[in-house]
N, C-alpha and C positions, 0 to 999 in steps of 0.2 A: 555140098561136097567140095573140099578145098582143091585148088589147082596145084598146090605144093604142100607136102607134109614133111616137116623137119623133126628130127629127134636129137638127143644128146650127142649122137655120133656125128652130127653135122656142125658142131661148134667150130668156129674159126674159118668156115667156108664162105664162099660167095655164091649168090644165086641171082638169076635174071628172071624177072616177071614182067607182066604188062599191066597197064592201068585196068582196074576192075578185077584183077586176079585176087583170089583168097588164099592166104598163107596160114597154115596151122603149125604151131610149134608145140610138141608134146614132150613134157619132161616129168620124170619120176618125182613124186612128192609124198611126204607123210605129214599132213598138217597137224596131227596130234602132237608132234614134237615141237610145234611152234614155228618151225622153219618152213617158209613158203616162198615160192618163186614170185618175183615182182619185176616190173620194168625199171631198169636203171637209167637207160638212155635210148631215145627214139626220136622220130620226127613225125608228128601226127599229120602234117600237111602232105607227106609223101606216103606214109604207111599208117593208116588209122586202125587203132585197136577196136575190134568188134565185140569181143568177149574174152573172158578168162574164167574157165570152168574146171572144177576138180571132179574126177570120177574114180571111185574105188572099184576094184574087181568084184563081180558078183560073189556074195557069200563072205566077204571080208568083214570081220567084226570090228568093233571099236578099237582104234589104235592101229589099224592096218593102213598100209600105203596105197597109192594109186597114181594117177596121172593128171597133171595140170596141163590144160590145153589153152594156149593163147591163140586167138584167131584175129588176123589182121587183113585189111583190104588195101590193095595198092591204089593210091589216089591219083598220082600224076608222076610224070618222069622225074627221076632224081635217084640219088643213092642214100641209103640209110645204114649206118653201122648200129644195128640193134643190139643192145646189151641188157641182159637179164641178170638178176642176182637172187640167190637163195639165202634168206635171212630171217631173223626175228625183228620185225619192224620196230617194236618197242625198245629194242636194245641198240638200234642204230647200225651203222656200217661195220662196227667192230665185230658184229655177229655173223657176217657173211661167211658161209661155208661152201658156196658154190657159185660159179659164174658161167654164163653162156653168152656167146656173141656170134652173130652172123652179119654179113653185109648183103643187103637186098638192093639190087639195081632194078629200078622200074624204067622200062623203055617202051616206046610206042611200037 
């Protein structure tokens, strides 16, 4: 169970956590469009990615949307300006249709 769960509504905000805390970021995604959320900028030494999972709602057929959850673990004290982008990786940065950013402060 994450210690902190963030959603699209939290973009642009700052949060304080402690080493060992688990942070989950849940963002809407429809991978059948080709657009997926990806990490654009982070610092693995302070905030380590544990997993990136997509889950569609029960009963959703092919082509339905769902939620992408990035799970991070706070490693050591410091600050990270975490930036995510929603894009088609094979088309490059010109395909970015969404951005998400938060500042995570890890303190003892």
